C-alpha positions in Angstrom: -0.1 -0.1 0.1 2.9 2.6 1.0 4.5 1.6 -2.8 1.2 2.3 -4.5 0.8 5.6 -2.4 4.4 6.6 -3.4 3.7 6.2 -7.2 0.7 7.9 -7.0 2.4 11.1 -5.5 5.2 10.1 -8.5 2.7 10.1 -11.1 1.2 13.5 -9.6 4.5 15.0 -9.9 4.9 14.1 -13.6 1.7 15.4 -14.3 2.5 18.6 -12.5 5.7 18.6 -14.7 3.8 18.2 -18.1 1.3 21.2 -17.5 4.3 23.1 -16.3 6.2 22.7 -19.5 3.5 22.8 -21.7 2.7 26.3 -20.4 5.9 27.8 -22.0 4.8 27.0 -25.7 2.8 29.0 -27.6 0.7 25.9 -29.3 -2.2 24.3 -27.4 -4.1 21.2 -27.6 -5.2 18.2 -25.1 -3.7 14.9 -24.2 -7.0 13.6 -23.0 -7.4 11.7 -19.7 -4.9 11.3 -17.2 -5.6 8.0 -15.6 -3.8 6.0 -12.2 -3.6 2.3 -13.1 -3.2 -0.6 -10.5 0.6 -1.0 -10.6 1.4 -3.5 -13.6 4.8 -5.1 -14.6 5.8 -4.6 -18.4 8.9 -5.4 -20.8 10.4 -3.0 -23.0 9.8 -4.2 -26.5 11.8 -2.1 -28.2 15.6 -2.3 -29.0 16.0 1.2 -27.1 13.3 3.1 -25.2 13.5 6.6 -24.7 11.8 7.4 -21.4 10.4 11.3 -21.2 9.2 13.8 -18.8 6.2 14.1 -20.7 3.3 12.2 -22.8 4.9 13.4 -26.5 8.5 13.1 -28.1 8.8 16.8 -27.5 9.5 16.5 -23.6 13.2 16.4 -22.8 14.3 12.5 -22.6 15.1 11.5 -18.9 16.7 8.0 -19.5 17.1 5.3 -21.8 15.8 1.8 -21.5 17.0 -1.3 -23.3 15.0 -4.2 -24.7 13.9 -7.0 -22.2 14.1 -4.7 -19.0 11.2 -4.5 -16.8 9.0 -1.6 -15.7 6.2 -0.6 -13.6 3.0 0.7 -15.3 1.3 3.2 -12.3 -0.4 5.8 -14.9 -1.6 6.4 -18.6 -2.0 9.4 -20.4 -3.2 8.6 -24.0 -1.2 6.2 -25.5 1.5 6.9 -23.1 2.3 5.1 -19.7 3.8 6.5 -16.6 6.6 4.4 -15.4 9.2 3.0 -13.2 12.2 1.3 -13.7 14.4 0.4 -10.3 17.8 -0.3 -11.4 18.2 3.4 -12.7 15.3 4.9 -10.4 13.9 6.1 -13.7 10.5 7.7 -13.7 8.7 9.0 -16.7 6.6 8.4 -19.7 6.7 5.7 -22.4 5.2 5.2 -25.7 2.6 2.4 -25.0 3.8 0.8 -28.5 7.4 -0.3 -27.0 6.1 -1.9 -23.9 4.8 -5.6 -23.5 2.3 -5.2 -20.6 2.4 -8.4 -18.7 -0.8 -10.8 -18.2 -3.1 -10.4 -20.7 -1.8 -6.9 -22.2 -4.1 -4.9 -20.2 -4.4 -2.1 -17.6 -6.8 -2.3 -14.7 -7.6 1.5 -14.0 -6.9 2.2 -9.9 -10.2 4.4 -9.6 -13.5 4.2 -12.2 -13.5 8.2 -12.1 -11.1 10.0 -14.3 -9.9 13.7 -14.9 -9.8 15.4 -18.3 -6.6 18.0 -17.9 -6.4 19.9 -21.5 -2.4 20.0 -21.3 -0.7 22.6 -23.7 1.8 20.5 -26.1 4.9 21.3 -27.6 3.9 19.8 -31.3 1.1 19.8 -33.4 -1.8 16.9 -33.5 -1.1 13.8 -35.6 -2.8 13.2 -38.7 -2.8 9.9 -40.2 -2.9 9.3 -44.2 -4.6 6.2 -46.5 -4.2 3.5 -47.6 -1.5 2.7 -44.7 -2.1 4.8 -41.8 1.3 7.1 -41.6 1.6 10.3 -39.4 2.4 13.7 -40.4 4.3 16.0 -37.8 3.9 19.4 -38.7 6.9 21.7 -37.8 7.8 23.7 -34.3 9.0 27.0 -35.5 7.7 30.3 -36.7 10.3 32.2 -38.4 10.4 33.6 -42.2 12.5 31.6 -44.2 15.0 32.3 -46.8 14.7 32.6 -50.8 15.2 29.5 -52.7 17.4 29.1 -55.3 16.2 26.6 -57.8 18.5 24.2 -60.5 18.5 20.4 -61.2 18.5 17.4 -58.8 22.1 16.3 -57.5 23.4 13.6 -59.5 23.8 11.5 -56.0 19.7 11.0 -56.1 17.9 8.0 -57.4 15.2 7.9 -59.9 12.3 7.3 -57.4 13.4 10.3 -55.3 13.7 12.7 -58.0 10.2 11.2 -59.9 9.1 11.9 -56.6 10.2 15.5 -56.4 9.0 16.3 -59.4 5.5 15.4 -58.3 5.5 17.2 -55.4 7.2 20.6 -57.0 4.4 20.2 -59.6 1.9 20.2 -56.6 3.5 23.6 -55.7 3.7 24.8 -59.2 0.3 24.2 -59.2 -0.4 26.2 -55.7 1.7 29.0 -56.7 4.8 28.0 -54.2 7.9 28.0 -54.8 10.1 24.6 -55.6 11.6 22.7 -53.3 15.4 21.5 -53.8 17.6 18.2 -52.4 19.6 18.9 -49.3 21.9 15.8 -49.8 22.5 15.5 -46.1 18.9 15.5 -45.4 18.7 13.0 -48.2 21.3 10.6 -46.3 18.8 11.5 -43.2 15.6 10.2 -45.0 17.2 7.1 -46.5 18.6 6.4 -43.1 15.2 6.7 -41.7 13.4 5.0 -44.1 16.2 1.7 -43.8 15.6 1.8 -39.9 11.7 1.6 -40.3 11.8 -1.6 -42.6 15.0 -3.2 -40.4 13.6 -2.6 -37.3 9.8 -3.4 -38.6 7.8 -0.3 -37.2 6.0 2.2 -39.1 6.0 5.7 -36.9 7.7 9.1 -36.7 9.4 7.9 -33.8 12.4 5.9 -34.0 13.7 3.9 -32.0 17.2 4.2 -32.6 17.0 8.0 -33.8 14.3 9.7 -31.8 11.9 12.0 -33.4 12.4 13.3 -37.1 13.7 16.8 -35.1 16.2 14.6 -32.8 17.2 12.8 -36.0 17.6 15.9 -38.3 20.4 17.4 -35.3 21.8 14.3 -35.0 23.2 14.7 -38.3 23.9 18.1 -38.2 20.9 19.2 -40.2 19.6 22.9 -39.1 16.5 24.7 -39.8 13.8 26.9 -38.8 10.8 24.9 -40.1 10.7 21.2 -40.0 8.5 18.4 -41.0 8.1 14.4 -42.3 5.8 12.6 -44.4 6.3 8.8 -44.5 4.3 6.5 -46.2 4.0 2.6 -47.0 2.9 1.9 -50.9 3.7 -0.3 -54.0 4.5 2.8 -55.9 6.0 6.6 -55.6 3.1 7.4 -57.3 0.6 5.8 -55.0 2.4 7.3 -52.1 2.3 10.7 -53.5 -1.6 10.5 -53.9 -2.2 9.0 -50.5 -0.5 12.3 -48.8 -2.1 14.8 -50.8 -5.2 13.0 -49.9 -4.5 13.5 -46.4 -4.9 17.4 -45.2 -1.8 16.9 -43.1 0.5 15.5 -45.2 -0.8 17.9 -48.2 0.0 20.7 -45.6 3.6 19.9 -45.3 4.0 19.4 -49.2 2.6 22.6 -49.8 4.2 24.4 -46.5 5.4 27.7 -48.1 7.9 28.3 -45.5 9.5 25.2 -46.5 12.3 25.0 -49.1 14.4 22.0 -49.1 13.8 18.3 -48.4 15.4 15.0 -48.3 13.9 11.7 -49.7 14.2 8.5 -48.7 12.6 5.2 -50.3 13.9 1.7 -49.6 11.9 -1.7 -50.8 9.8 -3.3 -47.9 8.6 -6.9 -47.7 5.5 -5.4 -46.3 4.6 -2.5 -48.3 6.2 -2.6 -51.4 8.1 0.5 -50.4 8.9 2.4 -47.3 9.2 6.2 -48.5 10.2 9.1 -46.0 10.2 12.7 -47.0 11.8 15.0 -44.7 11.3 18.9 -45.0 13.2 21.9 -43.6 13.3 25.6 -44.0 15.9 28.0 -43.5 
């Protein structure tokens, strides 16, 4: 009983930190229900799991756990769990999809009543496309861009990458926007992200290897004022582009005036035919 009280106190502190951290951001939203649950064991299912201060990749990482480590779940916010790992004394929030819950895989609410807590979020909401659910993550900053200098596609890009960029630039031209250019360092990042998705068999903006798209860009020295990412699983480049254009969130990335550079990675996939990653930046 004493240990449960301690966990509940920690969960309360986490929730307070979330609201304090989010309050500093201009963009607002709601993560939904904050729910206490009966303490449940779970195992880390991803190769590496980033444990964060709050229920979003926008919150700082407090520790990194490895596959197979055991944690205790004592709370839930949306699809994020409040967890505790005893060997490191690590307490924070982790994405539920990266944890395997013991027993029948479900959590039991500690109380029948829950409270909705609107919380400011550091990033906009997530949008899923068709035909295969993929996620669009809009940019974080709001700073004026610099002009784009147009030119031929770099020789280091593939035919499929150039085809996708041509489709995107035609859509931008039809909307009266300037074309995007390849940034070869961003091309490298997009290719690595696509290969990572195939190798580790996941479909998400949040990589167990590199973290969020924005974290990954920074790791590889890509600077930006604006940034975004579209991902898709499709048998053809044209099919992926059509799916993006039919999704408001992905279309907004493609037609965002502030973006002027992009990187594209396309990797063969036994599940989808192709995994496509397009990363956008504005400088």
